[in-house]
PDB file of N, CA, C and O in Angstrom:
ATOM      1  N   MET A   1      22.979 -24.231  67.819  1.00  0.00           N
ATOM      2  CA  MET A   1      23.695 -23.849  66.638  1.00  0.00           C
ATOM      3  C   MET A   1      25.030 -23.265  67.080  1.00  0.00           C
ATOM      4  O   MET A   1      25.105 -22.574  68.095  1.00  0.00           O
ATOM      5  N   CYS A   2      26.056 -23.537  66.336  1.00  0.00           N
ATOM      6  CA  CYS A   2      27.387 -23.008  66.623  1.00  0.00           C
ATOM      7  C   CYS A   2      27.872 -22.232  65.399  1.00  0.00           C
ATOM      8  O   CYS A   2      27.765 -22.714  64.271  1.00  0.00           O
ATOM      9  N   VAL A   3      28.400 -21.043  65.623  1.00  0.00           N
ATOM     10  CA  VAL A   3      28.948 -20.221  64.544  1.00  0.00           C
ATOM     11  C   VAL A   3      30.400 -19.922  64.871  1.00  0.00           C
ATOM     12  O   VAL A   3      30.711 -19.401  65.942  1.00  0.00           O
ATOM     13  N   VAL A   4      31.279 -20.253  63.949  1.00  0.00           N
ATOM     14  CA  VAL A   4      32.700 -19.947  64.114  1.00  0.00           C
ATOM     15  C   VAL A   4      32.996 -18.756  63.214  1.00  0.00           C
ATOM     16  O   VAL A   4      32.962 -18.868  61.988  1.00  0.00           O
ATOM     17  N   GLY A   5      33.285 -17.625  63.827  1.00  0.00           N
ATOM     18  CA  GLY A   5      33.541 -16.405  63.078  1.00  0.00           C
ATOM     19  C   GLY A   5      34.974 -16.276  62.615  1.00  0.00           C
ATOM     20  O   GLY A   5      35.263 -15.565  61.653  1.00  0.00           O
ATOM     21  N   LYS A   6      35.869 -16.961  63.297  1.00  0.00           N
ATOM     22  CA  LYS A   6      37.288 -16.900  62.953  1.00  0.00           C
ATOM     23  C   LYS A   6      37.940 -18.158  63.490  1.00  0.00           C
ATOM     24  O   LYS A   6      37.642 -18.592  64.603  1.00  0.00           O
ATOM     25  N   ASP A   7      38.825 -18.742  62.707  1.00  0.00           N
ATOM     26  CA  ASP A   7      39.575 -19.912  63.165  1.00  0.00           C
ATOM     27  C   ASP A   7      40.866 -19.998  62.358  1.00  0.00           C
ATOM     28  O   ASP A   7      40.937 -20.701  61.350  1.00  0.00           O
ATOM     29  N   ASP A   8      41.880 -19.277  62.812  1.00  0.00           N
ATOM     30  CA  ASP A   8      43.176 -19.282  62.146  1.00  0.00           C
ATOM     31  C   ASP A   8      44.120 -20.205  62.904  1.00  0.00           C
ATOM     32  O   ASP A   8      44.461 -19.944  64.058  1.00  0.00           O
ATOM     33  N   VAL A   9      44.540 -21.282  62.252  1.00  0.00           N
ATOM     34  CA  VAL A   9      45.472 -22.222  62.868  1.00  0.00           C
ATOM     35  C   VAL A   9      46.873 -21.614  62.827  1.00  0.00           C
ATOM     36  O   VAL A   9      47.333 -21.152  61.783  1.00  0.00           O
ATOM     37  N   ILE A  10      47.548 -21.621  63.990  1.00  0.00           N
ATOM     38  CA  ILE A  10      48.893 -21.081  64.124  1.00  0.00           C
ATOM     39  C   ILE A  10      49.822 -22.250  64.483  1.00  0.00           C
ATOM     40  O   ILE A  10      50.050 -22.528  65.660  1.00  0.00           O
ATOM     41  N   PRO A  11      50.360 -22.939  63.447  1.00  0.00           N
ATOM     42  CA  PRO A  11      51.147 -24.150  63.692  1.00  0.00           C
ATOM     43  C   PRO A  11      52.335 -23.940  64.626  1.00  0.00           C
ATOM     44  O   PRO A  11      52.602 -24.788  65.477  1.00  0.00           O
ATOM     45  N   GLY A  12      53.048 -22.830  64.485  1.00  0.00           N
ATOM     46  CA  GLY A  12      54.239 -22.584  65.293  1.00  0.00           C
ATOM     47  C   GLY A  12      53.949 -22.403  66.776  1.00  0.00           C
ATOM     48  O   GLY A  12      54.846 -22.537  67.609  1.00  0.00           O
ATOM     49  N   GLU A  13      52.685 -22.096  67.108  1.00  0.00           N
ATOM     50  CA  GLU A  13      52.299 -21.920  68.501  1.00  0.00           C
ATOM     51  C   GLU A  13      51.443 -23.072  69.021  1.00  0.00           C
ATOM     52  O   GLU A  13      51.010 -23.063  70.173  1.00  0.00           O
ATOM     53  N   PHE A  14      51.203 -24.064  68.163  1.00  0.00           N
ATOM     54  CA  PHE A  14      50.376 -25.217  68.518  1.00  0.00           C
ATOM     55  C   PHE A  14      48.999 -24.783  69.034  1.00  0.00           C
ATOM     56  O   PHE A  14      48.503 -25.304  70.033  1.00  0.00           O
ATOM     57  N   THR A  15      48.398 -23.826  68.339  1.00  0.00           N
ATOM     58  CA  THR A  15      47.092 -23.308  68.771  1.00  0.00           C
ATOM     59  C   THR A  15      46.339 -22.755  67.573  1.00  0.00           C
ATOM     60  O   THR A  15      46.823 -22.810  66.443  1.00  0.00           O
ATOM     61  N   SER A  16      45.160 -22.224  67.830  1.00  0.00           N
ATOM     62  CA  SER A  16      44.416 -21.489  66.814  1.00  0.00           C
ATOM     63  C   SER A  16      43.841 -20.231  67.451  1.00  0.00           C
ATOM     64  O   SER A  16      43.513 -20.203  68.637  1.00  0.00           O
ATOM     65  N   TYR A  17      43.728 -19.200  66.633  1.00  0.00           N
ATOM     66  CA  TYR A  17      43.088 -17.966  67.074  1.00  0.00           C
ATOM     67  C   TYR A  17      41.643 -18.057  66.604  1.00  0.00           C
ATOM     68  O   TYR A  17      41.369 -18.010  65.404  1.00  0.00           O
ATOM     69  N   PHE A  18      40.726 -18.187  67.546  1.00  0.00           N
ATOM     70  CA  PHE A  18      39.338 -18.464  67.204  1.00  0.00           C
ATOM     71  C   PHE A  18      38.397 -17.461  67.853  1.00  0.00           C
ATOM     72  O   PHE A  18      38.726 -16.815  68.848  1.00  0.00           O
ATOM     73  N   ARG A  19      37.231 -17.355  67.261  1.00  0.00           N
ATOM     74  CA  ARG A  19      36.134 -16.580  67.819  1.00  0.00           C
ATOM     75  C   ARG A  19      34.870 -17.339  67.433  1.00  0.00           C
ATOM     76  O   ARG A  19      34.637 -17.590  66.251  1.00  0.00           O
ATOM     77  N   SER A  20      34.044 -17.712  68.429  1.00  0.00           N
ATOM     78  CA  SER A  20      32.865 -18.511  68.125  1.00  0.00           C
ATOM     79  C   SER A  20      31.709 -18.189  69.060  1.00  0.00           C
ATOM     80  O   SER A  20      31.895 -17.628  70.140  1.00  0.00           O
ATOM     81  N   LEU A  21      30.519 -18.557  68.621  1.00  0.00           N
ATOM     82  CA  LEU A  21      29.292 -18.411  69.401  1.00  0.00           C
ATOM     83  C   LEU A  21      28.522 -19.710  69.395  1.00  0.00           C
ATOM     84  O   LEU A  21      28.560 -20.465  68.423  1.00  0.00           O
ATOM     85  N   ILE A  22      27.827 -19.965  70.479  1.00  0.00           N
ATOM     86  CA  ILE A  22      26.865 -21.060  70.533  1.00  0.00           C
ATOM     87  C   ILE A  22      25.531 -20.427  70.899  1.00  0.00           C
ATOM     88  O   ILE A  22      25.438 -19.664  71.861  1.00  0.00           O
ATOM     89  N   VAL A  23      24.504 -20.747  70.127  1.00  0.00           N
ATOM     90  CA  VAL A  23      23.170 -20.181  70.323  1.00  0.00           C
ATOM     91  C   VAL A  23      22.215 -21.305  70.704  1.00  0.00           C
ATOM     92  O   VAL A  23      22.170 -22.353  70.060  1.00  0.00           O
ATOM     93  N   PHE A  24      21.450 -21.059  71.771  1.00  0.00           N
ATOM     94  CA  PHE A  24      20.434 -21.997  72.205  1.00  0.00           C
ATOM     95  C   PHE A  24      19.071 -21.347  71.992  1.00  0.00           C
ATOM     96  O   PHE A  24      18.883 -20.168  72.293  1.00  0.00           O
ATOM     97  N   GLY A  25      18.130 -22.118  71.476  1.00  0.00           N
ATOM     98  CA  GLY A  25      16.796 -21.580  71.258  1.00  0.00           C
ATOM     99  C   GLY A  25      15.933 -22.565  70.506  1.00  0.00           C
ATOM    100  O   GLY A  25      16.290 -23.731  70.339  1.00  0.00           O
ATOM    101  N   LYS A  26      14.795 -22.079  70.055  1.00  0.00           N
ATOM    102  CA  LYS A  26      13.855 -22.911  69.316  1.00  0.00           C
ATOM    103  C   LYS A  26      13.894 -22.515  67.844  1.00  0.00           C
ATOM    104  O   LYS A  26      13.763 -21.340  67.502  1.00  0.00           O
ATOM    105  N   ALA A  27      14.075 -23.498  66.987  1.00  0.00           N
ATOM    106  CA  ALA A  27      14.120 -23.264  65.544  1.00  0.00           C
ATOM    107  C   ALA A  27      12.835 -23.772  64.914  1.00  0.00           C
ATOM    108  O   ALA A  27      12.308 -24.820  65.287  1.00  0.00           O
ATOM    109  N   GLU A  28      12.340 -22.997  63.941  1.00  0.00           N
ATOM    110  CA  GLU A  28      11.171 -23.454  63.192  1.00  0.00           C
ATOM    111  C   GLU A  28      11.290 -23.012  61.741  1.00  0.00           C
ATOM    112  O   GLU A  28      11.848 -21.958  61.437  1.00  0.00           O
ATOM    113  N   ILE A  29      10.762 -23.829  60.868  1.00  0.00           N
ATOM    114  CA  ILE A  29      10.773 -23.523  59.441  1.00  0.00           C
ATOM    115  C   ILE A  29       9.742 -22.438  59.165  1.00  0.00           C
ATOM    116  O   ILE A  29       8.613 -22.511  59.649  1.00  0.00           O
ATOM    117  N   VAL A  30      10.130 -21.438  58.392  1.00  0.00           N
ATOM    118  CA  VAL A  30       9.230 -20.349  58.015  1.00  0.00           C
ATOM    119  C   VAL A  30       8.408 -20.807  56.820  1.00  0.00           C
ATOM    120  O   VAL A  30       8.955 -21.057  55.746  1.00  0.00           O
ATOM    121  N   GLU A  31       7.102 -20.919  57.004  1.00  0.00           N
ATOM    122  CA  GLU A  31       6.195 -21.408  55.954  1.00  0.00           C
ATOM    123  C   GLU A  31       5.511 -20.275  55.198  1.00  0.00           C
ATOM    124  O   GLU A  31       5.284 -20.390  53.994  1.00  0.00           O
ATOM    125  N   ASP A  32       5.180 -19.181  55.883  1.00  0.00           N
ATOM    126  CA  ASP A  32       4.431 -18.083  55.290  1.00  0.00           C
ATOM    127  C   ASP A  32       5.237 -17.414  54.169  1.00  0.00           C
ATOM    128  O   ASP A  32       6.379 -17.006  54.379  1.00  0.00           O
ATOM    129  N   GLU A  33       4.641 -17.307  52.988  1.00  0.00           N
ATOM    130  CA  GLU A  33       5.371 -16.790  51.830  1.00  0.00           C
ATOM    131  C   GLU A  33       5.790 -15.332  52.015  1.00  0.00           C
ATOM    132  O   GLU A  33       6.876 -14.948  51.580  1.00  0.00           O
ATOM    133  N   THR A  34       4.961 -14.522  52.645  1.00  0.00           N
ATOM    134  CA  THR A  34       5.320 -13.124  52.888  1.00  0.00           C
ATOM    135  C   THR A  34       6.551 -13.037  53.793  1.00  0.00           C
ATOM    136  O   THR A  34       7.451 -12.235  53.542  1.00  0.00           O
ATOM    137  N   ASP A  35       6.591 -13.853  54.837  1.00  0.00           N
ATOM    138  CA  ASP A  35       7.753 -13.875  55.739  1.00  0.00           C
ATOM    139  C   ASP A  35       8.993 -14.388  55.013  1.00  0.00           C
ATOM    140  O   ASP A  35      10.098 -13.893  55.234  1.00  0.00           O
ATOM    141  N   ARG A  36       8.805 -15.379  54.151  1.00  0.00           N
ATOM    142  CA  ARG A  36       9.930 -15.928  53.388  1.00  0.00           C
ATOM    143  C   ARG A  36      10.517 -14.869  52.453  1.00  0.00           C
ATOM    144  O   ARG A  36      11.735 -14.713  52.360  1.00  0.00           O
ATOM    145  N   LEU A  37       9.622 -14.139  51.757  1.00  0.00           N
ATOM    146  CA  LEU A  37      10.078 -13.081  50.859  1.00  0.00           C
ATOM    147  C   LEU A  37      10.822 -11.984  51.622  1.00  0.00           C
ATOM    148  O   LEU A  37      11.854 -11.490  51.169  1.00  0.00           O
ATOM    149  N   GLU A  38      10.292 -11.617  52.766  1.00  0.00           N
ATOM    150  CA  GLU A  38      10.945 -10.576  53.574  1.00  0.00           C
ATOM    151  C   GLU A  38      12.342 -11.029  54.010  1.00  0.00           C
ATOM    152  O   GLU A  38      13.298 -10.257  53.930  1.00  0.00           O
ATOM    153  N   ALA A  39      12.460 -12.266  54.467  1.00  0.00           N
ATOM    154  CA  ALA A  39      13.756 -12.787  54.901  1.00  0.00           C
ATOM    155  C   ALA A  39      14.752 -12.821  53.747  1.00  0.00           C
ATOM    156  O   ALA A  39      15.915 -12.456  53.919  1.00  0.00           O
ATOM    157  N   LEU A  40      14.306 -13.253  52.587  1.00  0.00           N
ATOM    158  CA  LEU A  40      15.209 -13.314  51.437  1.00  0.00           C
ATOM    159  C   LEU A  40      15.641 -11.926  50.983  1.00  0.00           C
ATOM    160  O   LEU A  40      16.796 -11.728  50.606  1.00  0.00           O
ATOM    161  N   HIS A  41      14.729 -10.970  51.017  1.00  0.00           N
ATOM    162  CA  HIS A  41      15.097  -9.595  50.660  1.00  0.00           C
ATOM    163  C   HIS A  41      16.109  -9.023  51.657  1.00  0.00           C
ATOM    164  O   HIS A  41      17.044  -8.327  51.260  1.00  0.00           O
ATOM    165  N   LEU A  42      15.927  -9.313  52.946  1.00  0.00           N
ATOM    166  CA  LEU A  42      16.884  -8.841  53.946  1.00  0.00           C
ATOM    167  C   LEU A  42      18.273  -9.427  53.695  1.00  0.00           C
ATOM    168  O   LEU A  42      19.274  -8.716  53.772  1.00  0.00           O
ATOM    169  N   LEU A  43      18.329 -10.729  53.393  1.00  0.00           N
ATOM    170  CA  LEU A  43      19.621 -11.359  53.096  1.00  0.00           C
ATOM    171  C   LEU A  43      20.272 -10.753  51.854  1.00  0.00           C
ATOM    172  O   LEU A  43      21.470 -10.471  51.840  1.00  0.00           O
ATOM    173  N   CYS A  44      19.462 -10.559  50.812  1.00  0.00           N
ATOM    174  CA  CYS A  44      20.003  -9.985  49.575  1.00  0.00           C
ATOM    175  C   CYS A  44      20.499  -8.559  49.802  1.00  0.00           C
ATOM    176  O   CYS A  44      21.550  -8.179  49.285  1.00  0.00           O
ATOM    177  N   ASN A  45      19.755  -7.775  50.566  1.00  0.00           N
ATOM    178  CA  ASN A  45      20.187  -6.404  50.844  1.00  0.00           C
ATOM    179  C   ASN A  45      21.479  -6.377  51.647  1.00  0.00           C
ATOM    180  O   ASN A  45      22.295  -5.470  51.485  1.00  0.00           O
ATOM    181  N   LYS A  46      21.666  -7.363  52.508  1.00  0.00           N
ATOM    182  CA  LYS A  46      22.899  -7.409  53.302  1.00  0.00           C
ATOM    183  C   LYS A  46      24.102  -7.836  52.462  1.00  0.00           C
ATOM    184  O   LYS A  46      25.162  -7.215  52.533  1.00  0.00           O
ATOM    185  N   TYR A  47      23.938  -8.898  51.665  1.00  0.00           N
ATOM    186  CA  TYR A  47      25.082  -9.482  50.964  1.00  0.00           C
ATOM    187  C   TYR A  47      25.242  -9.023  49.518  1.00  0.00           C
ATOM    188  O   TYR A  47      26.309  -9.205  48.931  1.00  0.00           O
ATOM    189  N   SER A  48      24.196  -8.430  48.930  1.00  0.00           N
ATOM    190  CA  SER A  48      24.274  -7.929  47.555  1.00  0.00           C
ATOM    191  C   SER A  48      23.585  -6.572  47.462  1.00  0.00           C
ATOM    192  O   SER A  48      22.641  -6.409  46.688  1.00  0.00           O
ATOM    193  N   PRO A  49      24.046  -5.601  48.242  1.00  0.00           N
ATOM    194  CA  PRO A  49      23.372  -4.301  48.256  1.00  0.00           C
ATOM    195  C   PRO A  49      23.405  -3.634  46.881  1.00  0.00           C
ATOM    196  O   PRO A  49      24.401  -3.702  46.161  1.00  0.00           O
ATOM    197  N   GLY A  50      22.298  -2.996  46.542  1.00  0.00           N
ATOM    198  CA  GLY A  50      22.226  -2.273  45.284  1.00  0.00           C
ATOM    199  C   GLY A  50      21.881  -3.127  44.080  1.00  0.00           C
ATOM    200  O   GLY A  50      21.747  -2.605  42.973  1.00  0.00           O
ATOM    201  N   ILE A  51      21.734  -4.422  44.272  1.00  0.00           N
ATOM    202  CA  ILE A  51      21.390  -5.326  43.165  1.00  0.00           C
ATOM    203  C   ILE A  51      19.946  -5.779  43.362  1.00  0.00           C
ATOM    204  O   ILE A  51      19.570  -6.203  44.455  1.00  0.00           O
ATOM    205  N   ASP A  52      19.138  -5.692  42.306  1.00  0.00           N
ATOM    206  CA  ASP A  52      17.735  -6.106  42.386  1.00  0.00           C
ATOM    207  C   ASP A  52      17.671  -7.633  42.444  1.00  0.00           C
ATOM    208  O   ASP A  52      18.064  -8.302  41.488  1.00  0.00           O
ATOM    209  N   PRO A  53      17.179  -8.192  43.558  1.00  0.00           N
ATOM    210  CA  PRO A  53      17.163  -9.650  43.726  1.00  0.00           C
ATOM    211  C   PRO A  53      15.871 -10.321  43.258  1.00  0.00           C
ATOM    212  O   PRO A  53      15.720 -11.530  43.430  1.00  0.00           O
ATOM    213  N   THR A  54      14.944  -9.577  42.677  1.00  0.00           N
ATOM    214  CA  THR A  54      13.607 -10.095  42.381  1.00  0.00           C
ATOM    215  C   THR A  54      13.640 -11.390  41.574  1.00  0.00           C
ATOM    216  O   THR A  54      12.995 -12.367  41.954  1.00  0.00           O
ATOM    217  N   ASP A  55      14.376 -11.412  40.476  1.00  0.00           N
ATOM    218  CA  ASP A  55      14.422 -12.620  39.628  1.00  0.00           C
ATOM    219  C   ASP A  55      15.054 -13.801  40.355  1.00  0.00           C
ATOM    220  O   ASP A  55      14.571 -14.929  40.255  1.00  0.00           O
ATOM    221  N   GLU A  56      16.130 -13.540  41.083  1.00  0.00           N
ATOM    222  CA  GLU A  56      16.824 -14.617  41.807  1.00  0.00           C
ATOM    223  C   GLU A  56      15.933 -15.195  42.902  1.00  0.00           C
ATOM    224  O   GLU A  56      15.868 -16.411  43.078  1.00  0.00           O
ATOM    225  N   ILE A  57      15.255 -14.332  43.627  1.00  0.00           N
ATOM    226  CA  ILE A  57      14.341 -14.806  44.677  1.00  0.00           C
ATOM    227  C   ILE A  57      13.221 -15.626  44.064  1.00  0.00           C
ATOM    228  O   ILE A  57      12.891 -16.694  44.580  1.00  0.00           O
ATOM    229  N   ALA A  58      12.631 -15.157  42.982  1.00  0.00           N
ATOM    230  CA  ALA A  58      11.539 -15.887  42.315  1.00  0.00           C
ATOM    231  C   ALA A  58      12.006 -17.266  41.858  1.00  0.00           C
ATOM    232  O   ALA A  58      11.250 -18.236  41.917  1.00  0.00           O
ATOM    233  N   ARG A  59      13.241 -17.344  41.408  1.00  0.00           N
ATOM    234  CA  ARG A  59      13.786 -18.616  40.909  1.00  0.00           C
ATOM    235  C   ARG A  59      13.928 -19.664  42.006  1.00  0.00           C
ATOM    236  O   ARG A  59      13.759 -20.856  41.747  1.00  0.00           O
ATOM    237  N   PHE A  60      14.237 -19.233  43.235  1.00  0.00           N
ATOM    238  CA  PHE A  60      14.523 -20.184  44.306  1.00  0.00           C
ATOM    239  C   PHE A  60      13.493 -20.211  45.434  1.00  0.00           C
ATOM    240  O   PHE A  60      13.636 -21.007  46.362  1.00  0.00           O
ATOM    241  N   LEU A  61      12.479 -19.383  45.384  1.00  0.00           N
ATOM    242  CA  LEU A  61      11.526 -19.271  46.482  1.00  0.00           C
ATOM    243  C   LEU A  61      10.903 -20.606  46.871  1.00  0.00           C
ATOM    244  O   LEU A  61      10.718 -20.875  48.058  1.00  0.00           O
ATOM    245  N   LYS A  62      10.583 -21.434  45.908  1.00  0.00           N
ATOM    246  CA  LYS A  62       9.914 -22.715  46.205  1.00  0.00           C
ATOM    247  C   LYS A  62      10.867 -23.781  46.754  1.00  0.00           C
ATOM    248  O   LYS A  62      10.415 -24.763  47.344  1.00  0.00           O
ATOM    249  N   THR A  63      12.168 -23.600  46.570  1.00  0.00           N
ATOM    250  CA  THR A  63      13.107 -24.647  46.982  1.00  0.00           C
ATOM    251  C   THR A  63      13.970 -24.277  48.186  1.00  0.00           C
ATOM    252  O   THR A  63      14.597 -25.151  48.784  1.00  0.00           O
ATOM    253  N   VAL A  64      14.010 -22.999  48.550  1.00  0.00           N
ATOM    254  CA  VAL A  64      14.848 -22.584  49.673  1.00  0.00           C
ATOM    255  C   VAL A  64      14.125 -22.872  50.991  1.00  0.00           C
ATOM    256  O   VAL A  64      12.905 -22.735  51.084  1.00  0.00           O
ATOM    257  N   CYS A  65      14.886 -23.267  51.995  1.00  0.00           N
ATOM    258  CA  CYS A  65      14.340 -23.501  53.335  1.00  0.00           C
ATOM    259  C   CYS A  65      14.841 -22.387  54.245  1.00  0.00           C
ATOM    260  O   CYS A  65      16.046 -22.176  54.377  1.00  0.00           O
ATOM    261  N   ILE A  66      13.913 -21.684  54.866  1.00  0.00           N
ATOM    262  CA  ILE A  66      14.262 -20.603  55.770  1.00  0.00           C
ATOM    263  C   ILE A  66      13.885 -21.023  57.182  1.00  0.00           C
ATOM    264  O   ILE A  66      12.755 -21.438  57.439  1.00  0.00           O
ATOM    265  N   VAL A  67      14.841 -20.910  58.087  1.00  0.00           N
ATOM    266  CA  VAL A  67      14.629 -21.320  59.478  1.00  0.00           C
ATOM    267  C   VAL A  67      14.778 -20.090  60.374  1.00  0.00           C
ATOM    268  O   VAL A  67      15.776 -19.372  60.306  1.00  0.00           O
ATOM    269  N   ARG A  68      13.776 -19.866  61.205  1.00  0.00           N
ATOM    270  CA  ARG A  68      13.826 -18.779  62.181  1.00  0.00           C
ATOM    271  C   ARG A  68      14.231 -19.391  63.522  1.00  0.00           C
ATOM    272  O   ARG A  68      13.703 -20.427  63.925  1.00  0.00           O
ATOM    273  N   ILE A  69      15.162 -18.747  64.200  1.00  0.00           N
ATOM    274  CA  ILE A  69      15.592 -19.218  65.516  1.00  0.00           C
ATOM    275  C   ILE A  69      15.217 -18.161  66.552  1.00  0.00           C
ATOM    276  O   ILE A  69      15.698 -17.029  66.495  1.00  0.00           O
ATOM    277  N   ASP A  70      14.362 -18.533  67.492  1.00  0.00           N
ATOM    278  CA  ASP A  70      14.042 -17.671  68.624  1.00  0.00           C
ATOM    279  C   ASP A  70      15.088 -17.969  69.697  1.00  0.00           C
ATOM    280  O   ASP A  70      15.074 -19.035  70.314  1.00  0.00           O
ATOM    281  N   ILE A  71      15.980 -17.025  69.908  1.00  0.00           N
ATOM    282  CA  ILE A  71      17.150 -17.226  70.758  1.00  0.00           C
ATOM    283  C   ILE A  71      16.799 -17.110  72.232  1.00  0.00           C
ATOM    284  O   ILE A  71      16.185 -16.135  72.667  1.00  0.00           O
ATOM    285  N   ASP A  72      17.204 -18.133  72.999  1.00  0.00           N
ATOM    286  CA  ASP A  72      17.065 -18.118  74.454  1.00  0.00           C
ATOM    287  C   ASP A  72      18.359 -17.685  75.128  1.00  0.00           C
ATOM    288  O   ASP A  72      18.340 -16.979  76.136  1.00  0.00           O
ATOM    289  N   LEU A  73      19.486 -18.115  74.560  1.00  0.00           N
ATOM    290  CA  LEU A  73      20.777 -17.868  75.190  1.00  0.00           C
ATOM    291  C   LEU A  73      21.868 -17.867  74.131  1.00  0.00           C
ATOM    292  O   LEU A  73      21.865 -18.693  73.217  1.00  0.00           O
ATOM    293  N   ILE A  74      22.805 -16.927  74.266  1.00  0.00           N
ATOM    294  CA  ILE A  74      23.989 -16.886  73.407  1.00  0.00           C
ATOM    295  C   ILE A  74      25.210 -16.877  74.309  1.00  0.00           C
ATOM    296  O   ILE A  74      25.270 -16.128  75.284  1.00  0.00           O
ATOM    297  N   THR A  75      26.173 -17.706  73.981  1.00  0.00           N
ATOM    298  CA  THR A  75      27.440 -17.691  74.702  1.00  0.00           C
ATOM    299  C   THR A  75      28.566 -17.708  73.668  1.00  0.00           C
ATOM    300  O   THR A  75      28.435 -18.320  72.609  1.00  0.00           O
ATOM    301  N   GLY A  76      29.652 -17.043  73.977  1.00  0.00           N
ATOM    302  CA  GLY A  76      30.742 -16.974  73.023  1.00  0.00           C
ATOM    303  C   GLY A  76      32.091 -16.971  73.713  1.00  0.00           C
ATOM    304  O   GLY A  76      32.202 -16.756  74.920  1.00  0.00           O
ATOM    305  N   LYS A  77      33.107 -17.213  72.913  1.00  0.00           N
ATOM    306  CA  LYS A  77      34.465 -17.144  73.447  1.00  0.00           C
ATOM    307  C   LYS A  77      35.414 -16.850  72.298  1.00  0.00           C
ATOM    308  O   LYS A  77      35.083 -17.016  71.124  1.00  0.00           O
ATOM    309  N   GLU A  78      36.613 -16.404  72.682  1.00  0.00           N
ATOM    310  CA  GLU A  78      37.644 -16.159  71.696  1.00  0.00           C
ATOM    311  C   GLU A  78      39.004 -16.448  72.307  1.00  0.00           C
ATOM    312  O   GLU A  78      39.173 -16.468  73.526  1.00  0.00           O
ATOM    313  N   ALA A  79      39.958 -16.671  71.431  1.00  0.00           N
ATOM    314  CA  ALA A  79      41.332 -16.920  71.884  1.00  0.00           C
ATOM    315  C   ALA A  79      41.858 -15.701  72.623  1.00  0.00           C
ATOM    316  O   ALA A  79      41.564 -14.568  72.240  1.00  0.00           O
ATOM    317  N   ILE A  80      42.612 -15.915  73.646  1.00  0.00           N
ATOM    318  CA  ILE A  80      43.165 -14.835  74.456  1.00  0.00           C
ATOM    319  C   ILE A  80      43.995 -13.880  73.599  1.00  0.00           C
ATOM    320  O   ILE A  80      44.049 -12.682  73.881  1.00  0.00           O
ATOM    321  N   GLU A  81      44.637 -14.399  72.563  1.00  0.00           N
ATOM    322  CA  GLU A  81      45.447 -13.566  71.679  1.00  0.00           C
ATOM    323  C   GLU A  81      44.589 -12.514  70.968  1.00  0.00           C
ATOM    324  O   GLU A  81      45.022 -11.378  70.777  1.00  0.00           O
ATOM    325  N   LEU A  82      43.372 -12.901  70.580  1.00  0.00           N
ATOM    326  CA  LEU A  82      42.478 -11.944  69.922  1.00  0.00           C
ATOM    327  C   LEU A  82      41.947 -10.921  70.927  1.00  0.00           C
ATOM    328  O   LEU A  82      41.770  -9.750  70.593  1.00  0.00           O
ATOM    329  N   THR A  83      41.696 -11.365  72.145  1.00  0.00           N
ATOM    330  CA  THR A  83      41.250 -10.447  73.190  1.00  0.00           C
ATOM    331  C   THR A  83      42.325  -9.402  73.454  1.00  0.00           C
ATOM    332  O   THR A  83      42.011  -8.223  73.615  1.00  0.00           O
ATOM    333  N   ARG A  84      43.565  -9.809  73.498  1.00  0.00           N
ATOM    334  CA  ARG A  84      44.672  -8.887  73.764  1.00  0.00           C
ATOM    335  C   ARG A  84      44.871  -7.890  72.625  1.00  0.00           C
ATOM    336  O   ARG A  84      45.360  -6.784  72.854  1.00  0.00           O
ATOM    337  N   GLN A  85      44.496  -8.268  71.392  1.00  0.00           N
ATOM    338  CA  GLN A  85      44.671  -7.378  70.234  1.00  0.00           C
ATOM    339  C   GLN A  85      43.689  -6.199  70.282  1.00  0.00           C
ATOM    340  O   GLN A  85      43.940  -5.164  69.665  1.00  0.00           O
ATOM    341  N   ARG A  86      42.590  -6.346  70.999  1.00  0.00           N
ATOM    342  CA  ARG A  86      41.593  -5.263  71.052  1.00  0.00           C
ATOM    343  C   ARG A  86      42.015  -4.160  71.937  1.00  0.00           C
ATOM    344  O   ARG A  86      41.288  -3.178  72.088  1.00  0.00           O
TER     345      ARG A  86
END
């Protein structure tokens, strides 16, 4: 899996300021309903804190696919310009 956290194209410099990760591991679909509910509640608490997600989760529980990734290795890189800004 690859995640790009930042990718700003800078035309005048013929480059982009990027930050990305590549994750290696084993992915599996989460089948257990209790685990699925827990994962959805964690996501809702992160992205919609303070909002009761019960109705929304109930509406999509049967159709959402949740994948758990057991990570073996993570590697990342960023543009030198972003490294220098820190």
